[in-house]
C-alpha angles and dihedrals in degrees: 000000000000121000093250092051091046091053092046092051093046092052094053121103107233118210107226095189140330138215137195122250120180089344093307125115111239114197119211108207130198088259090064092045093052090046090052090047091052091048091049091053092050092048094048093046091047092051092048095048095046095047119103096005115190133216088232104046123223134195108313093023090056091053092045094050091047091052092047092047091051090051091048092050091048091048093049090049094055105024103031113192091003093062091111091057099049106022096077092052092049092050093045096049091049094051092043094051094042093053093041091053097048101037094088087073089081092055115111116248122234111232140165094001095312114129117204118234090239140004129207112215124191108260091217089071084075110079090209089064095050092042091055092051092046091049092052091050095049092046087054089050091049095047091044091054092049093047092048098046103022121241093282093046092047091051089048090050089059087064095053137144086009130351092246088068091070097099091046093049090049090047089061089070088060100038096048098055090040090053093047091047099046096041093055094040095048096047096046093044091048092051091046093053092048091052090050090054092047092049090050095048101036110013098168114060109353099067094054091050100041093043086072086072106028096041106027109023097033091043090052092047094050092048090050094047094049092046096045093049089050089051091051093048093049093044091053090051095051101034093096091067090056091050090054090053 
């Protein structure tokens, strides 16, 4: 298979199976399957780590409690009294994105005419995946702003500092999710294409070395960027309540 054909095949979204809902065919793509797989891993690991907790923590429990304490401190710093409402989402979306971005490292590599039985592609290369995450985040920002200010206060805030800013303030609710979506999608897709080219040109040693950056480091960076921007957007939406207190 030529390089161009290999790239074209790798960038397709394969439908694993489909089902009918209200008479309409609903395709389930590999993006959905990998997302479910990532969620299953997180659920199983969470259940294992939170089982048989001790008063005096040991080993894995120490690491778990340190991570939870760090998340709680970060949430209190940015969200104040609403840390309990937004902290769990922030922690979950970071772990989900991190695992989703680095999981392709366990995928077999095609080399010298051998085609692997399966490949695991990063779900964030699918713009539908990143758009869904960005939409969830911006809905959380929107609901947080309304809860903090009240519906009337939130509507009044759209007119600040002057009424003519209304269209620009409303435009933020379009630009922000679009920015979150495209930034994550573009970076992960770019890294995925580069790794495909490297695997095609030098399939023996180069992929395992360069995947440390394109799979691990870049995956970590993109998860951090998406999560931190979400934190800033939510914090900006709820900060008024803290000022009133």
